[in-house]
N, C-alpha and C positions, 0 to 999 in steps of 0.2 A: 520513645515515649516512656515517661516514668512519673511516679508519684513522689511525694516528699513528706518528711516530718518537719515540724516546727520546734525550735529550741528558743525558749525565752530566758535571757540572762537578766536578773534583777539584782541591783546592788542593794545592800542593807540600808535601812533608814538611819537617821541621825542617832547618835549614841550618847549615853551619859558621859559627861566630862568634856563635851564640846570638841571643836575642831583641833586636831593635832595629828602627828604622825602615829597612826594606830595600825600596827600590823598584827603581831602575835599577842599584844595586850588585849585581854579578853573582857572588854566592857560590854554592858548590856545596852539594849535599845532604850532610848528615852521614850516618853509617852508620845511625843511628836513623831519620832522615828517609827513607832509601831503603826501610827495612823498613816504615815507615808506608805508603808508597805501594804496596808489594807487598800489604799487607793491604787497602788501599782498592780495589785492582783485582783481588783474588783471585777465582778462579772464572769468569773471563770467557774465551772466550764460552760461552754456555749454550744452544745449540739443544736440542731443537726449539722452533720458535716456538709461543707459546701460542695458544689459541683466541681468537676475537674477543670483545670485551667486549659485554655486552648493549647493543643499540642501535647497534652498530658492525658494519660489513661487513668480512669478511675477503677477502684476495686482491685488493685494489684496486691498480691500477697507480699507481706514483709519477710516471710521466711521464718517467723517466730510463732509457730502454732497457728491458732485460728484468729488471732487478733486482727481486726479489720484495718485496712490502711485508710487513713483520713487524707483526702486529697483537697488541697486548698487552691482556689482560683486566685489570680492576681487582681483582686478586688478589695474594697474596704474590709471585707471579712478577714483578710490576712492581718489587719491591724488590730483586731479584737483579741481578747484573751482566748487561748486555745483550750480545748477540752484535754487538759494534761493527763497523760498516762502515768507519770511518775514525777516526783519532786526530788531533786538532788540539792544538797546544801553544804556549804563550808561548815566545819564543826564549831566555829566561833559562835559564842552566844548571841551576838548581834545578828546572826543569820539563822542559826539552828532553832532558836526559841520560836521565832515566827514560823519557820518552815514546818515544825512539828505541829503547831496549832493549826496551820492551814491544812496540812495533810489530814488531821483528824476531822476537820470540818468537811472536807471534800471526799473523805474516804479513799485517799490516795496514799500509797506507800512513800515514805521519806527515807532517803539514804544519805547519811553524811559521807563526804568525800574529802579526806585530808588534803589531797592534792590541790583542791580549790580554795585553800585558806590563803589569806593575804601574805604578802612578802613580810618577812621579819625585818624591822628597821634597827635592830640592835640598840646602840646608845641613843638613838633618836626617838625610841619608843616613848610615847606620852608627852612629847615636847611639841610646842607650837613653833611655827617657822621663825617667829621673832626671838626665840630663845636659842637659835642655832647660829654658828659662825656664818657670816654673810658669804664669804668666799666659797665655803663648802656647799652651802645651799644653792648658790648660783651654779656650781658644777653639776649638782644633782639635777636641777631643772633643765640645764642645757645639754647635758651629756648623761642621761640616766643609765644608759647601758655601760658607760665607761667609768662611772664613779659610784662606789659602794660606801654608804655611811659606815662609821666604825662599828665593828662587831655585827654587822647586818648580814642577812642572807644575801650572798652574791646575786646580782641580777641574772647572770647566766644560769645559775641553779634554779632560781625562781621561774624563769621563763621555761626551762627544760621540764620542770614538773608540771606546770600548767599546760603546756603544749602536749605533753605526753597524755595527760588526762583528757584533754580536749579531743585528741585523735581517737582515743579509746571510746569516748562517748559517741563520736561521729560514726566510727566503724561499726559499733553495735546496733545502731539504728533501731532502737527499741520503743519508739513512739514519741508523741509530743512530750517534751520535757521542760520543766521549770527548774532552773538553777539559781538559787539565791546565794550570792557570793560577794565579792569585793571589787572596788574600783580598779585596782591593779590587775586583778585576774581578768576582768572584762576587757581592759585595754590590751592585754597580751593576746586574748582570743581574737579580738577585732583586728589587731595587727596581723595575725596569722591569716585570717580570712581575706583581708583586703590587701595583703602584701606590703604592709607599711614597714619602713625601717624602724628599728627599736628606738632610736633617738627621736622619732616622731610621735611616740605613743602618748606622751604627756600633753600633746595638742588635742587629744580626745577628751572632751568634757564628760565626766560620769558623776553627776550629782547624786545625793542620797535618793534611793528608791527609783533610780533611773531604770527603765526597761528597754532592753534591746532584743529584737526578734531576728532570728536567723532561720534560713530554710536549708534543709539537708536533703538532697535527693536520695531516693531509694534506687540503688543501681549506680550507673555512671554519672559523673558530674561532681562539682565542688560545692561546698556550702556558700550561700550568698546572704548578704545583708538585706533585710526587708525594712526595718525601721530601727531608730536609735533615739533615745531621749524621751521616752514615754513612761510615766508622766514627768514633766519637768518639776524639779523641786527648787525652791528659792534659795535655800541655804546650802553651804558646802561643809563637809565633815571629813 
């Protein structure tokens, strides 16, 4: 019998400059993107804590001081925003600016994590798909783990840093967590949780301000996916 923490992954909203390959290029959120993130994080926090799920014990200690363990049942409550204990963010402005504002509003500490920044796209930074060689773009979409754009961060390196940071986050089990990050980061984390091959990751749709909820057991057990794609955003960036 065990309790668990919830981790919400939220992709940043739409950015200034429109849709393009945007990795390390540090653009700001557009007004629409800010509103998308407001929607994605609306209603948090939502105490009181729900009752224990069947087969799960309530009130278990997390091993981190006197912080109570929140136990969530497998009910519609799990699909609602958690009472986050902390906020993590990519240092990119399109993530960190909103994270800092939300943290001040909720009285929650915000911690930038460089390992959760987007992949660097090298020579493709800031370019739209129709501005790139068709054959290279086709290889990228069909073989993302085997083709690296010119001067880009190698996919293997990107995956290694994201998975390392994800395992550290899971192993620390320090409470309900909101992570505001990027589409590529969320795909890699979901691939790890669900056991997907790297070349299947681009089949996962992660629109702007998409929210993904994961459950991390305290004690034995592996993280599991509760929901993905909340709220849905009409445009892609």
